[in-house]
N, C-alpha and C positions, 0 to 999 in steps of 0.2 A: 499427527502424521498427514502429510499432504502429497498427493500425486500431481506432479507438475511437469508438463512436457514443453514448457516455454523454450523456444529456439531449437527444438528437436524436430527432425524430419521423419515423417511416418508415411509409408506406402501401404495402401489397403487395396488388394485386388478384389474385383466383384463388389465395388463400393457404392453402387447406385441403388441397390434395393436390399430388403431383408436384413440379415445380420450385418452384411457389409455396410449398408447405409448407416446402421446404428454404430458400427465401429468408427466410421468417418466422423459422425457427430460427436461421439464420446471422446475421441482423441482431440478433435477440434476444441471442444469445451475445456479440455485439460491444457490447452495452450499450444498444441502442436501445429506445425505446418504440415498439412495433410494432402497427399496425392491419392485420389481414388481412381480405379480403373473400371471401365464398363465396355460392353461390346457394341452398344447402340450409338453410332456416331452422332445422330441428331440429338439424342438425349444428352450426350456429353457436351455438345455445342451449347445447348440450352442451359445446362448447369454452369458452364464456364461463363456464360453471359450473366446468369443470375448472381454469380459471385465474382464478377469482373473487378469490383473495387476491393475485394478481400484478398490480401496478400498471403493468407494462410490456408486457402482452400482451392484446390485445383483438381481437374479431372483429365484423364487420358483415355482415348479410345484404343482398346487393345483386344485383339482377337487371337487367342493362343493357338489357333489352328492355322494362322497365316504367317508365312515367313516375313513378309514385308512389314506386317504389324509388329512382329517381334523385333525386327531390326529397328523400327522407330522407337520401340520401348527401350532398347539398348542405348540408343542415342540420347533419349530423355534422361535415363539414369546416369549416363556419363556426364551429362551437363549439370547434375546436382553436386554441390560442394561436398555433401556427405549424406549418408542415410543412417539414421539411428535405429529405426524399427521397420521391419518388413512383416506384414501380415498376409499370408497366402490364403485368401478366403474364397477366391473364385472356384466354382465347381459346377459340374453338370451331372444329371442323373437320367438313366433310362431304366424303366421297370419292365422286365420280361423274364419268363422262365428260361432255363438254360437251353432248351431245345428250340427256342424261338429267337434267341439273341442274333441280331444282325451284325455282321463283321464290322460294318461302318460305325455302329453304335459302340462296339468294343474299342475301336480305334479312337473315336471321339472322346470317350471317357479317359482313356489312357493319356491322350494328348493334353487335355485340359486339366484333369485332376492330378496328373503325375508329372508329365514332361514339362508342362508350363511352370509348375512349381520348381522343378529342378533347374530350368533355364534361368528363371528370375532369381532364385536363391544363389546361383552361381554368380550372376552379375552383381547382386547386392553384397554378397560376402566379400567380393574383391574390393569393394569400397570400405567395408567394415574392418577388414583385417589390418590395414595400416593404422587405423584409429585405435586398435586394441580394445574395441568395445562394440556392442550392438545387441539387439534382441530380435529373434525371429520366432514368430508364432504361426503354426500351420493349423488351419481349421479342418479337422477331420470329421468324424461322425460316430455316433454310437454304433453305426453299421460297419465301423472299422474295429469294433470290439466284440460285437455279436453280429449275427446276420438275420436275414428274414427271406422268405420265399420271394423270388423274382428280383432279388437284390444282389445276385452273384457278381455282376460286373462292377457295380458301385462299391460293394464290399471289397472286391479285389483292389480297387484304387485306394480306398480309405485305409485298409490294412497296410497297403504299401506306403501310404503317406506317413503313417505312424512309424513304420520301419525306417523310412527316409529320415524322419525327424530324429530318431535315436542315433542313426549313423552320423548325420552331419553335426549333431551336438558334440560328438566325440572329435570330429575333425576340427571344429571351431573353438572348442574349450580352451586350447592353449592361447587363444587370442582374446579371451574374456568375452566371447560372444555366446550368449545363452539361447538355446533353441528348445522350444517345447511345442506340443500340439494340444489342442482342446477337441473334445468330442461332444458336440451338443446333442441333446436328445430332441424332443419334440418342441418346436419353437413357433410361437404365434406370429408368423409373417404373412405378407400378402399371398404368397404362394400357398401356404397352409389354408388360408381362408378360401382360396380359389379351388383347391383340389379336394377339400374335405367338407362335407356338409356339417351343419351344427351337431346333428346326432352322431356323426362319425367322430367329430372332435371330442364330444362328451364321452363317448365310449373309450376312446384312446386315452383320455385324461384319467379315467378310472384305473387304467393299468399303471399309472405313474404313482409311486408312493406319496408324493406331495399333492396328488390329485389335481394337477393342472399342467398346462404347457408353460414353458419358459417365455418370458418377454425378451425380445432381441437385446435390450440393454443389459439384461442379466448375463448374457453371453459376452457382450462387449466389456462389461466390468471385469470379468474374469481375465480377458485378454489384456485389459488395461493394467491389472496388477502384474501379470507375467512380463509385460513389456516395460514396466516402470523401474525406477531406481530402488523400490522396495524389494524387488526380486534380485538378489545378489548371488544365489547359490543353487537355485532350482533350474536344472537343465536336463534334457534327454527324457522328459516325462510327457505322458499323455494324461491330461486332466479331463475326466468325464463330467460334463455339466448336464445332468439329465433328471434331476429330481429323484434319483434313486432307482431309475427304471432298470438298468442292467444288473443291479444288485438284488432285486427281489425275485 
């Protein structure tokens, strides 16, 4: 069995770092034409220069909090002949106890983690429906399954994202469009390395039944299966990829 995305168009939001960058690499290696989004315009420019001679790898600068940026995104998507796979991976987080949450932080997380997903899914589903095919994968979190102190706003958006996934899976099932979410646990990304000391990472890893963090490509490989032709019947599900953390 082979997973082959040759001639398929894949959009990955938040595709410049962490899990998103791994998703872009993984789908590219599987033969896809990949469009990754990121918020840093200078970085996007550099990436497009780096891959200027590659017809299968492109980057868009998108800020899900800005209407002009969303309008540009809409025009880019309209210009594509088709979209086979959408991966809603972009997300933000703010950590605060409920009595200290700032209203602007609440609004930011809702805008990026939920409204941005809704707007992009609506745009892409309108391209998928006439084709009677497509795959959408939303990247949620274990904190959309369980929660933790100071994560109330983030959990609100990720629980909501899983609910959105289940709802749109039913809307799009008649058109053979399969929609699922994944909930990664602790992943060894640059962000993880920056915010947690070695001792903190070791302590957290001990709480995971597999005794380690995931590598970004392990998350990407799960998404690859869900978006591939091997998945023909799995839809409306949230797949937890956490080394057993929420089960113990």
